[in-house]
C-alpha positions in Angstrom: 130.2 73.0 72.7 127.9 76.1 71.9 129.9 78.9 70.0 128.1 82.1 69.8 130.4 85.2 68.7 128.9 87.4 66.2 127.3 89.6 66.7 127.9 90.8 70.4 125.9 88.8 72.5 124.5 89.2 76.2 124.1 86.3 78.4 122.1 86.7 81.5 122.3 84.2 84.2 119.2 83.6 86.1 115.7 84.4 85.1 114.5 86.6 87.8 113.2 90.0 87.8 116.9 91.5 87.8 117.8 89.7 84.5 114.3 90.6 83.1 115.2 94.3 83.8 118.6 94.2 82.4 117.2 92.6 79.2 114.6 95.4 79.0 117.6 98.0 79.3 119.8 96.4 77.1 116.8 96.7 74.3 115.5 100.0 75.6 118.6 102.0 76.3 121.2 100.0 74.6 119.4 99.2 71.6 120.4 95.6 71.5 118.8 93.3 69.3 116.5 91.0 71.4 117.8 88.0 69.6 121.3 88.5 70.9 120.2 88.4 74.6 120.0 84.8 76.2 118.5 84.4 79.5 119.8 81.3 80.9 117.5 79.8 83.8 117.5 76.3 85.4 113.8 76.7 86.8 110.9 79.1 85.9 111.5 82.5 84.4 110.4 85.0 87.2 112.9 83.4 89.9 111.2 84.7 93.4 108.4 86.3 91.9 106.4 83.2 91.2 103.0 82.1 91.6 101.4 79.0 90.4 98.6 76.6 91.0 94.7 75.9 90.4 91.3 76.1 92.1 91.4 72.4 92.5 95.1 72.0 93.5 95.4 75.2 95.3 97.4 78.3 94.6 100.7 78.9 96.0 103.2 81.8 95.9 106.6 81.7 98.0 106.4 85.3 98.6 104.2 88.5 98.1 105.3 91.8 97.4 104.7 95.6 98.2 105.4 98.7 96.2 105.3 102.5 96.7 106.5 105.7 95.6 110.0 104.9 96.9 110.1 102.4 93.7 111.3 105.1 91.2 113.4 102.7 89.1 110.7 100.0 89.0 107.9 102.2 87.9 110.1 103.9 85.1 110.9 100.1 83.8 107.2 99.2 83.8 106.2 102.4 82.5 107.2 101.1 79.0 105.8 97.6 79.5 102.2 97.2 78.1 99.7 95.8 80.9 98.2 92.5 80.0 95.0 93.4 82.1 94.4 97.0 81.0 94.4 97.5 77.4 96.1 100.8 76.4 97.7 101.1 79.8 101.4 100.4 80.9 101.9 98.1 83.9 102.9 101.2 86.1 99.6 103.0 84.9 97.7 99.7 85.9 99.3 99.4 89.2 98.8 103.0 90.2 94.9 102.9 88.7 94.6 99.8 90.9 96.0 101.4 94.1 93.7 104.5 93.6 90.7 102.1 93.1 91.5 99.7 95.7 93.9 101.5 98.6 95.2 99.6 101.6 93.4 101.3 104.8 94.6 98.9 107.7 92.2 98.6 110.5 93.4 95.6 112.0 97.3 96.2 111.6 97.8 94.5 115.0 95.9 91.7 116.7 96.3 90.8 120.4 94.5 88.1 122.3 91.9 88.0 119.8 91.2 91.6 119.7 92.5 94.7 117.5 95.3 96.5 119.3 95.8 100.3 118.8 98.9 100.5 116.5 99.2 104.2 117.0 100.5 103.2 120.5 104.3 102.7 119.4 105.5 101.5 122.8 108.9 103.2 122.6 110.4 104.1 126.1 112.9 106.8 126.5 116.1 104.5 125.6 114.2 103.0 122.8 113.6 106.5 121.3 117.3 107.4 121.8 118.7 104.1 120.5 116.5 104.4 117.4 117.5 108.0 116.5 121.2 107.1 117.4 121.0 104.3 114.8 119.6 106.6 112.0 122.4 109.0 112.6 125.1 106.5 113.0 127.8 105.9 110.2 127.3 102.8 108.0 130.9 101.9 108.6 130.4 101.8 112.3 127.7 98.9 112.0 129.6 96.3 109.9 129.0 92.9 111.1 126.5 94.4 113.9 123.4 92.7 114.6 120.1 94.7 115.3 120.0 93.3 118.9 123.3 94.9 119.8 121.8 98.3 119.2 118.7 98.2 121.2 117.4 97.0 124.8 115.2 93.8 124.8 112.1 96.1 125.5 112.6 97.3 122.1 111.8 94.1 120.5 108.4 93.9 122.3 107.1 97.3 120.9 104.3 98.0 118.5 106.8 99.8 116.4 109.1 96.9 116.1 106.5 94.6 115.5 104.8 96.6 112.6 108.3 97.2 111.2 109.8 93.8 111.3 106.7 92.0 110.1 106.2 94.4 107.2 109.8 94.1 106.0 111.1 90.8 107.6 113.7 91.8 110.1 114.6 89.8 113.1 116.8 90.9 116.0 120.0 89.2 114.7 119.7 90.7 111.3 122.0 93.6 110.0 121.8 96.8 112.0 123.4 98.5 108.8 120.5 97.3 106.6 117.9 98.2 109.3 119.6 101.7 109.3 119.1 101.8 105.5 115.5 100.9 105.7 114.8 103.7 108.3 116.3 106.5 106.0 115.0 104.8 102.6 111.4 104.6 104.1 111.1 107.8 106.1 108.2 108.7 104.3 106.4 105.6 105.5 106.4 106.5 109.3 103.2 108.4 109.3 101.4 105.5 107.7 103.1 102.6 109.5 99.7 101.7 111.4 97.4 102.1 108.3 99.6 101.3 105.5 98.0 104.0 103.3 101.3 104.7 101.1 101.7 101.3 99.9 101.0 100.1 96.6 99.7 96.6 95.6 99.5 94.9 92.2 95.8 94.0 90.6 97.0 90.4 90.7 100.0 88.7 92.3 103.2 89.9 90.9 103.9 87.1 88.9 100.7 87.7 86.8 100.9 91.7 87.0 104.4 92.1 86.3 106.5 89.1 85.4 104.1 87.8 82.6 104.1 91.3 80.7 107.7 91.7 80.8 108.1 88.2 79.6 105.7 88.9 76.6 107.6 92.2 75.8 111.0 90.6 75.6 109.6 87.6 73.8 108.0 90.0 71.3 111.7 91.5 71.1 113.2 88.2 70.3 114.7 87.5 73.7 115.8 84.0 73.9 114.6 82.5 77.2 116.8 79.1 77.8 115.2 77.2 80.6 116.5 73.9 82.0 120.0 75.6 82.1 122.0 75.6 85.1 125.2 77.5 84.9 127.9 76.0 87.1 130.9 78.0 86.6 132.5 80.7 84.7 136.0 80.8 83.2 137.9 84.1 83.2 140.9 85.1 80.8 143.1 88.0 81.4 142.2 90.6 78.8 144.3 93.9 79.0 144.7 93.3 82.4 141.4 92.6 83.2 139.2 89.5 84.0 136.8 88.6 81.0 134.5 85.8 80.9 135.4 83.4 78.2 133.5 80.3 79.0 130.1 79.7 80.6 129.9 76.1 81.8 126.3 74.7 82.2 124.1 71.8 82.7 121.6 72.0 79.8 118.6 69.7 80.8 121.4 67.9 82.8 123.8 67.3 80.0 127.1 69.3 80.2 127.6 72.3 77.8 130.0 75.0 77.3 129.1 78.4 76.0 131.8 80.4 74.6 131.8 84.4 75.2 133.4 86.2 72.4 135.0 89.5 72.5 132.6 92.3 73.7 130.0 89.7 74.8 128.3 90.6 78.1 127.8 88.2 81.0 125.4 89.6 83.6 125.1 87.1 86.5 122.5 86.9 89.2 124.1 86.2 92.7 122.4 83.8 95.3 118.6 82.9 95.9 116.2 83.9 98.7 114.0 81.2 97.4 116.6 78.5 96.5 115.9 74.9 97.8 112.4 75.8 98.9 109.8 73.0 99.4 105.9 72.8 99.7 103.7 71.1 102.1 100.1 70.4 101.8 97.0 70.4 104.3 98.2 66.9 105.6 102.0 67.4 105.2 104.6 69.9 106.4 107.0 71.4 104.0 110.6 69.7 104.3 113.5 71.9 105.3 116.2 71.1 102.5 119.8 72.1 103.6 122.0 70.4 100.9 121.9 73.4 98.7 120.7 71.4 95.8 119.9 74.7 93.4 122.6 76.1 91.6 122.6 79.7 92.6 124.8 79.5 95.8 126.9 76.9 94.4 127.9 79.0 91.5 128.6 82.1 93.8 130.7 79.9 96.0 132.5 78.9 92.9 133.2 82.4 91.7 134.3 83.5 95.1 137.1 81.0 95.3 138.5 82.9 91.9 138.8 86.3 93.4 138.2 88.2 96.9 136.1 90.9 94.8 133.6 88.4 94.2 132.4 88.6 97.8 131.6 86.0 100.4 128.5 83.9 100.1 129.1 81.9 103.3 128.1 85.1 105.3 124.5 84.8 103.5 123.8 81.2 103.0 125.7 79.7 106.1 123.2 79.9 109.1 119.8 78.4 107.6 118.2 78.6 111.2 118.7 82.5 111.1 117.6 83.0 107.5 114.5 80.7 107.0 110.8 81.2 106.9 107.5 79.4 106.5 105.1 81.1 104.3 101.6 79.9 103.1 99.2 80.6 100.6 95.6 79.7 101.2 92.6 79.1 98.6 89.2 79.1 99.6 86.0 77.8 97.6 83.8 80.1 99.6 83.9 83.5 101.1 83.4 82.6 104.7 86.7 83.5 105.8 86.9 86.8 104.1 83.3 87.7 105.5 84.4 87.0 109.0 87.7 89.1 108.2 85.8 91.8 106.8 83.5 91.9 109.9 86.5 91.5 112.2 88.5 94.1 110.8 86.2 96.6 109.2 88.1 96.8 105.9 87.0 95.3 102.6 89.1 92.2 101.4 92.2 93.5 99.5 92.0 97.0 101.3 93.1 95.8 105.0 96.7 95.5 104.4 98.8 93.4 106.7 97.5 91.7 110.0 100.1 90.8 112.5 99.1 88.6 115.5 100.8 90.1 118.2 100.1 87.1 120.6 101.5 84.6 118.1 104.8 82.9 119.1 105.2 82.5 115.3 104.9 86.3 114.8 102.5 85.3 112.2 101.4 88.0 109.6 98.8 87.8 106.7 97.1 89.7 104.2 93.9 89.2 101.9 94.2 89.4 98.2 91.3 91.4 96.4 89.8 88.9 94.5 90.8 87.5 92.1 94.5 87.2 93.2 95.3 85.1 89.9 94.6 86.4 86.4 92.8 83.2 85.5 91.3 82.5 88.8 87.6 81.8 88.4 84.8 83.8 90.3 84.1 82.5 93.7 87.5 81.7 94.7 89.4 83.7 97.3 93.2 83.5 98.0 95.4 85.1 100.9 99.0 84.6 101.8 100.9 84.9 105.3 104.2 83.9 106.7 106.0 83.4 110.2 109.0 85.3 111.3 109.8 82.6 113.9 108.9 79.0 112.3 110.9 77.1 115.1 108.6 78.4 117.9 105.7 76.5 119.2 102.4 77.7 118.4 100.0 78.7 121.1 97.1 76.7 120.1 98.3 73.7 118.2 101.3 73.0 120.3 103.9 72.5 117.3 106.4 74.5 115.7 105.5 76.3 112.7 108.2 74.5 110.6 106.3 71.2 111.6 102.8 72.1 110.7 100.8 70.9 108.1 98.4 73.3 106.3 95.6 72.5 108.2 97.4 73.1 111.5 98.6 76.5 110.3 94.9 77.3 109.7 93.7 76.3 113.1 96.6 78.3 114.7 95.9 81.6 112.6 91.9 81.1 113.1 92.2 80.6 116.9 94.3 83.8 117.5 91.5 85.8 115.4 88.9 84.2 118.0 87.2 82.1 115.2 87.1 79.0 116.9 83.5 78.4 116.4 83.8 78.7 112.6 87.1 76.4 112.4 85.4 73.3 111.0 83.6 75.0 108.3 86.6 77.0 107.5 88.8 74.2 107.4 86.5 72.3 105.0 86.5 74.9 102.2 90.1 75.7 102.5 93.5 74.5 100.9 96.4 75.8 102.7 99.9 75.2 101.0 102.8 76.0 103.3 106.3 76.6 101.9 109.7 76.3 103.5 112.3 78.7 102.6 116.0 78.2 103.9 117.2 81.7 102.6 114.5 84.0 102.5 115.9 86.7 104.7 119.6 85.6 104.0 120.4 89.2 102.4 119.6 90.7 106.0 122.4 88.7 107.7 125.2 91.2 109.2 127.8 91.9 106.9 131.1 93.8 106.4 132.5 95.7 103.4 133.4 93.3 100.7 130.9 90.6 101.6 128.8 91.8 98.8 130.6 92.4 95.5 130.3 95.6 93.4 127.7 95.6 90.6 130.8 95.8 88.2 133.7 94.0 90.3 137.0 95.7 90.3 139.5 94.4 87.6 136.7 92.9 85.4 135.8 93.8 81.9 132.5 92.2 80.3 131.0 91.1 83.7 128.5 92.4 86.1 126.5 91.2 89.2 122.8 91.8 89.6 120.1 90.9 92.4 119.8 91.0 96.0 123.5 90.1 97.0 125.6 92.8 95.1 126.7 96.2 96.9 124.4 99.4 96.0 125.2 102.1 98.1 122.2 103.4 100.2 119.5 101.1 98.6 117.7 98.4 100.6 117.5 94.8 99.6 114.5 92.2 99.9 112.8 94.8 97.4 112.0 94.4 93.4 113.4 98.0 93.5 116.9 96.8 94.5 117.0 93.9 91.7 115.8 96.8 89.1 118.5 99.1 90.5 121.5 96.5 90.0 120.0 95.8 86.4 120.2 99.4 85.5 123.7 100.0 87.0 125.2 96.8 85.4 123.8 97.7 81.8 124.5 101.2 82.0 128.2 100.6 83.2 129.0 97.6 80.7 127.4 99.9 77.8 129.2 103.1 78.9 125.8 104.7 78.4 125.4 108.5 79.2 121.8 108.2 80.5 121.6 109.3 84.0 120.1 106.9 86.8 118.0 108.8 89.4 119.8 109.0 92.8 118.6 106.7 95.5 116.3 108.4 98.2 118.6 109.4 101.3 116.5 110.3 104.3 119.0 112.6 105.9 118.6 114.7 102.7 115.0 115.7 103.0 114.5 117.7 106.2 110.7 117.5 106.1 110.3 113.9 106.0 113.2 113.3 108.6 111.6 115.8 111.2 108.3 114.1 110.4 109.6 110.8 111.3 111.6 112.1 114.4 108.1 113.5 115.7 106.3 110.2 115.4 109.5 108.4 117.0 109.6 110.9 119.9 105.7 111.2 120.4 
């Protein structure tokens, strides 16, 4: 049994961006000694913001991230973290400098039947327009447990507007109408740039290299203790002055049972759920395996906690329908520039500046983007990396005749290249490529229709030294599936637990910004 009592300590369960941000806030705002902060993580530090591989084995990342002016808290957090890539600059300064030097200007946002489609033609008919505006002005309470498909006619889901919005953010018709409404209002400023994506910021390298590694170094320099190989399996609470207070953290440390005692005043901050739990990788010759046994600890921990008190939420709402939350993503490494040269000629955009390309004719609803070389900090010159995903992995491809979820990396490439009209080049493109597909059972789980109470508050009612952070706690008006949401949860947790007076910038609410609202409505109404 590990007994750590004095001085006051903070235990952060989970090693993703939410815990990393919470550790920074504890040090920066709460003046916590880093040596009294313990980050407990079973797998790798960085959580879903991962990226790994090599030129020989192929690079792989489970997801890709976009940023922008709406990420106020993220940029504030990273403004105090020195960049590893730009001496004398913060991570935020480096991100903004890279955006200015390499901005997105999508010229092939939609591709249909091997040709570029005009994304400015949104395709909304009168009913679509009315339904869209109605949703934006509808009360959130009226949308509890309501799927998007209940709010629109079938035609809406075939429009260019929906194809661009859903492929950019990951929405599917059965997802939460409440969350879609939040997205519309949170990203009103995106509407004018929806076809070109000019407003989107990207990092110099993948998110792990550009954001996670600098955060980890800064925290390590402040003495934060990263304890990997630790899977937290349960928390014991005691009644202290009428409130639930964590007293024991039950865990497996490299598979061996351990028990951490939380003393008076110690803080326990827990990341709920995981969008990348139980993921699996395939290869050029093998499809990734769908894991449904929930071997990862994040969901099991939430399920155990939910049994202790209703205020801890309802995890089954989010992790109980894998067929509606799974994705296949893929990362492609090329040893030569043939594909990038073809794409630059096809799209008219330099590699790394073309933004997202969505294949409108693809039954998979496949979307991809090219990284500006290099995509990895240690990637040698001459290599090229791109990333993509499919919204509908159980649909049969138009060219390979197989479900995306059953496809090898090579078959995914054949399907993508064929939709682009690159058939004559496929043998040569395949020869120099390594496509690693990834199956993610829960990647859009946070989008599932929900009701009040399904997600717990950051500080659950009736608790003392305890907080929830990450994608599955409730933050009014803010939107999940973003780094900003995780950072926001961390800021709220630390501010509340330490009783800090430092003001948190309010979440952008579109209905309170008439100019942006009117601009968006003009675009919707044509």
